[in-house]
C-alpha positions as CSV (number, residue, x, y, z in Angstrom):
1,M,150.8,73.4,162.1
2,P,148.6,70.2,161.2
3,A,150.8,67.5,158.9
4,T,147.7,66.2,157.3
5,T,144.5,68.0,155.3
6,V,141.7,65.1,155.6
7,V,139.1,65.7,152.5
8,V,135.9,64.2,152.4
9,V,133.7,64.7,149.0
10,T,129.7,64.9,149.6
11,W,126.7,65.1,147.7
12,R,123.8,63.1,149.2
13,G,125.6,62.4,152.3
14,A,122.8,64.0,155.0
15,A,122.1,60.0,156.3
16,H,126.3,58.8,157.3
17,L,128.1,62.6,156.9
18,G,127.6,63.2,160.1
19,D,129.0,59.9,161.7
20,C,132.1,60.3,159.0
21,L,132.8,63.8,161.0
22,D,132.5,62.7,164.6
23,G,135.1,59.8,163.8
24,L,137.0,62.6,162.3
25,A,136.6,65.0,165.7
26,E,138.0,61.9,167.7
27,Q,141.1,61.7,166.0
28,T,144.4,61.5,168.2
29,R,146.1,63.6,165.6
30,P,145.9,67.4,164.9
31,H,144.4,68.1,161.8
32,R,142.9,70.2,159.3
33,T,139.3,68.8,157.6
34,L,138.5,69.8,154.4
35,V,135.1,69.1,152.9
36,V,134.0,69.0,149.1
37,D,130.3,70.1,148.8
38,N,129.7,68.4,145.6
39,A,126.8,70.7,145.1
40,A,124.8,68.6,147.7
41,D,121.6,68.8,148.7
42,D,120.1,71.3,151.6
43,A,119.7,68.3,153.8
44,T,123.7,67.6,153.6
45,R,124.6,71.7,154.0
46,R,122.7,71.4,157.4
47,V,124.7,68.8,158.6
48,L,127.8,70.3,157.6
49,A,126.4,73.7,159.1
50,D,125.2,72.2,162.4
51,H,128.2,69.9,163.5
52,P,129.9,70.8,166.3
53,S,133.3,70.2,164.6
54,T,133.3,72.9,162.0
55,P,134.8,71.5,158.9
56,E,136.0,73.9,156.4
57,V,134.1,73.7,153.0
58,L,134.7,73.8,149.7
59,R,131.6,74.5,147.8
60,L,131.5,73.4,144.0
61,D,128.7,74.3,141.7
62,T,128.2,70.9,140.0
63,N,128.6,67.4,141.2
64,T,132.4,66.6,140.0
65,G,132.6,62.8,141.5
66,Y,134.6,61.8,144.0
67,A,137.5,62.1,141.5
68,G,136.9,65.8,140.6
69,G,135.9,66.5,144.5
70,I,139.5,65.6,145.6
71,A,141.7,67.3,142.6
72,A,139.5,70.3,143.4
73,A,140.2,70.2,147.2
74,L,144.4,69.6,146.4
75,D,144.0,73.3,145.0
76,D,143.6,74.1,148.6
77,V,146.2,71.6,150.4
78,D,148.7,73.0,151.7
79,T,150.0,69.9,154.1
80,E,152.8,67.6,154.0
81,F,149.7,64.8,153.5
82,V,146.2,65.2,152.2
83,A,143.9,61.9,153.4
84,W,141.0,60.8,151.2
85,L,138.4,59.7,153.0
86,N,134.7,58.7,151.9
87,D,132.0,60.4,153.4
88,D,130.4,57.2,154.6
89,A,133.4,56.2,156.7
90,V,134.0,56.2,159.9
91,P,137.9,55.9,161.1
92,S,139.2,55.0,164.6
93,P,140.4,57.1,166.8
94,D,143.9,55.9,165.9
95,W,143.4,55.9,161.7
96,L,145.7,59.0,161.3
97,A,148.2,58.6,163.5
98,A,149.0,55.3,162.2
99,V,149.1,56.1,158.4
100,E,151.1,58.9,159.2
101,A,153.7,56.9,161.0
102,A,154.0,54.0,158.9
103,A,154.7,56.7,155.8
104,G,158.2,57.3,155.2
105,P,160.5,59.1,153.2
106,T,160.0,56.2,150.4
107,I,156.3,56.0,150.6
108,G,153.6,57.9,148.7
109,A,150.5,56.6,150.0
110,V,149.1,54.7,153.1
111,T,146.1,52.7,152.8
112,A,143.9,51.6,156.0
113,R,141.8,48.9,156.1
114,L,138.4,49.1,155.1
115,V,135.4,47.0,157.1
116,R,132.1,46.3,156.2
117,P,128.6,47.0,158.5
118,D,128.8,43.0,159.4
119,G,132.7,43.2,160.6
120,T,134.1,41.5,157.4
121,V,137.0,43.0,155.6
122,Q,136.2,45.0,152.5
123,S,139.6,46.1,151.6
124,T,143.3,46.4,153.0
125,G,144.7,47.9,149.8
126,V,144.0,47.3,145.9
127,G,145.1,44.5,144.1
128,L,146.0,44.4,139.8
129,T,145.1,41.7,138.4
130,A,146.4,40.3,135.2
131,D,143.8,41.6,132.6
132,G,144.0,45.1,134.3
133,H,141.2,45.1,137.4
134,G,142.3,46.8,140.0
135,H,140.6,44.9,142.8
136,D,139.8,45.0,146.5
137,L,142.6,43.0,148.8
138,A,140.8,41.4,151.6
139,A,142.8,38.0,152.2
140,T,144.2,37.4,155.9
141,P,146.7,38.0,156.3
142,A,147.2,40.9,154.5
143,P,148.9,40.9,150.8
144,A,151.5,43.8,150.1
145,P,149.1,46.0,148.4
146,F,149.8,47.7,144.7
147,G,147.7,50.3,145.5
148,F,146.2,52.4,148.2
149,C,141.9,52.2,148.3
150,G,140.7,55.5,147.6
151,G,138.0,54.8,150.7
152,A,140.2,56.1,153.3
153,A,143.9,57.1,152.5
154,L,146.8,58.9,153.5
155,V,148.6,60.5,150.2
156,R,152.0,62.5,149.4
157,T,150.6,65.7,148.6
158,R,153.8,66.6,146.7
159,A,153.9,63.0,145.3
160,L,150.2,63.6,144.1
161,R,151.2,66.9,142.7
162,D,154.3,65.6,141.0
163,V,152.9,62.3,139.5
164,G,150.1,64.9,138.3
165,G,147.3,65.4,140.7
166,V,143.8,62.7,140.7
167,P,142.4,62.1,137.2
168,A,139.2,64.5,137.5
169,E,138.3,62.9,134.0
170,F,137.6,59.4,135.9
171,F,134.1,61.6,138.2
172,C,134.4,58.2,140.2
173,Y,135.9,54.8,140.1
174,Y,139.4,53.5,140.0
175,E,141.0,57.1,140.8
176,D,142.7,55.6,143.2
177,T,144.0,52.6,141.1
178,D,145.3,55.1,138.1
179,T,147.0,57.3,141.0
180,S,148.4,54.3,142.6
181,W,149.4,53.3,139.2
182,R,151.2,56.8,138.7
183,L,152.9,57.0,142.2
184,R,154.5,53.4,141.2
185,L,155.8,54.9,137.8
186,A,157.5,57.5,139.7
187,G,158.8,55.4,141.9
188,W,156.8,55.9,145.3
189,D,155.9,52.6,147.4
190,V,152.2,52.1,148.7
191,A,151.5,51.2,152.5
192,A,149.5,49.7,154.3
193,V,148.7,49.3,158.0
194,P,145.6,47.3,159.9
195,T,144.0,50.4,161.3
196,D,140.1,49.8,160.7
197,V,138.1,52.3,159.4
198,H,134.2,51.4,159.1
199,H,132.8,52.1,156.1
200,R,129.1,51.3,154.9
201,H,130.1,50.7,151.0
202,G,128.3,52.0,148.7
203,A,126.0,54.5,150.7
204,S,126.6,57.1,148.0
205,T,126.5,55.1,145.3
206,R,124.7,51.8,144.1
207,P,127.1,49.1,143.1
208,G,126.1,47.2,140.6
209,S,124.0,49.2,138.8
210,A,124.3,50.6,135.1
211,A,126.3,53.5,136.2
212,F,128.6,52.0,138.3
213,H,129.4,49.3,136.1
214,R,129.7,52.1,133.0
215,W,132.0,54.2,135.1
216,N,133.9,51.1,136.4
217,E,134.3,49.6,132.7
218,R,135.5,52.5,131.3
219,N,138.2,54.0,134.1
220,R,140.1,50.8,134.0
221,L,140.5,51.1,130.2
222,L,141.3,54.5,130.8
223,T,143.7,53.3,133.6
224,L,145.0,50.7,131.4
225,L,146.0,53.8,128.4
226,R,147.5,56.1,130.9
227,C,149.9,54.1,132.7
228,A,150.3,50.2,131.4
229,P,152.6,49.3,129.1
230,A,151.5,49.7,125.1
231,G,150.9,46.0,124.4
232,V,148.8,45.6,127.4
233,A,146.1,48.5,126.6
234,A,145.4,47.7,123.4
235,R,145.3,44.1,123.8
236,E,142.7,44.9,126.5
237,L,140.6,47.3,124.9
238,A,140.5,44.7,121.7
239,R,139.2,41.9,124.2
240,F,136.6,44.2,125.5
241,T,135.5,45.9,121.8
242,A,135.1,41.5,120.7
243,L,133.6,40.8,123.4
244,T,131.0,43.7,123.2
245,A,131.1,42.3,119.5
246,V,129.7,39.3,120.4
247,L,127.0,39.4,123.2
248,P,124.2,40.2,121.5
249,L,124.8,36.2,120.3
250,R,125.5,34.9,123.1
251,R,122.5,36.9,124.7
252,L,120.1,35.7,122.5
253,R,121.9,32.1,122.9
254,G,121.4,32.6,126.9
255,R,125.1,32.1,127.7
256,V,124.9,35.8,129.7
257,D,122.9,36.7,132.5
258,P,120.9,39.3,130.6
259,E,120.7,41.5,134.2
260,T,124.2,41.5,135.0
261,A,124.6,45.3,133.5
262,N,128.6,45.4,132.3
263,F,127.0,42.4,129.6
264,D,124.7,44.5,128.3
265,P,125.7,45.6,124.7
266,R,123.8,49.0,125.3
267,L,126.0,50.5,128.7
268,R,129.3,48.5,126.3
269,L,128.7,50.5,123.2
270,R,128.5,53.7,125.5
271,V,131.9,52.8,127.3
272,L,133.7,52.5,124.4
273,G,132.3,56.0,123.1
274,D,133.5,57.2,126.3
275,I,136.8,56.2,125.1
276,A,136.6,57.7,122.0
277,R,135.9,60.8,122.9
278,R,138.8,61.4,125.5
279,T,140.8,60.1,122.6
280,R,142.8,63.1,122.6
281,W,143.3,63.4,126.7
282,V,144.4,59.8,127.1
283,W,147.1,60.2,124.3
284,R,148.6,63.6,126.4
285,T,147.9,62.3,129.4
286,R,150.0,58.9,128.8
287,R,152.6,61.3,127.7
288,D,152.2,63.0,130.7
289,V,152.6,59.8,132.9
290,T,156.0,59.3,130.9
291,R,157.4,62.0,131.2
292,R,157.2,62.1,135.3
293,S,158.2,58.5,135.3
294,S,161.3,57.3,136.7
295,V,160.3,53.3,136.9
296,G,159.1,51.6,133.2
297,R,155.7,50.3,132.5
298,G,156.9,46.9,132.0
299,S,159.0,46.9,135.1
300,V,155.6,47.8,137.5
301,W,153.4,45.3,135.1
302,R,155.4,42.5,135.9
303,R,156.0,43.2,139.8
304,W,152.3,43.2,140.2
305,A,149.7,42.0,137.7
306,G,148.4,38.8,138.5
307,G,148.0,39.6,142.3
């Protein structure tokens, strides 16, 4: 029986999904491939139907985003590990063997090295800044990661379920940082391997777009409110709110680029509205994170914030 179910979430993936499935077909380790059809278009479904690897397909009626797709697939996983793989990523043939070999008994997740089409390194894992931003690590030599990058990672299924699963509420972005944080709070480690996965970053979404910034800013705050020490979460929410309030004046004085989406007061007000509508969900899940944790929030923050 394979040790890993590889979950690929696709929506409008006709242009690149075939390459991803080709890469999975060339893996040196046996595995199960489960593709989440996130209300995909006809062209994407033709790729799935015609691909010689005949992957299993979980078809959803609506687009639930990357986070929602992974969360839906988790109910159908019965292997020791579940791998997250973007549909615009092509793993090297030894990718699965390498991440499985690195998954020792204390390891909750293993992150691979994502490489852009031009050969530059996009990510060797996720770091955590002093203001609570999750960011891709790309330095050489690669530092120890705080968390895994959800574009290509292996997660221990039992650990993922034990910490509460995947936050489908996020839709996309920060689901990997949030999950990594909860794994750390539960006492699990995150490892990294220098095995390449070639990634067409942004093939499915548009980094820099208004939607990207809205999801990114909203989910950073949701992650902090769920996982960070209370003082840190309150501080960063207050900072975001205060900057939102003074941005119209800054834009009027030419001190902020009006074309930068995440400095658009209207977008930031929508983010704050998103947070307000999720208040009950945030506090309920924060209590759940606390109940499932064995390491203090302050201990994790002091160890990893600022990297």
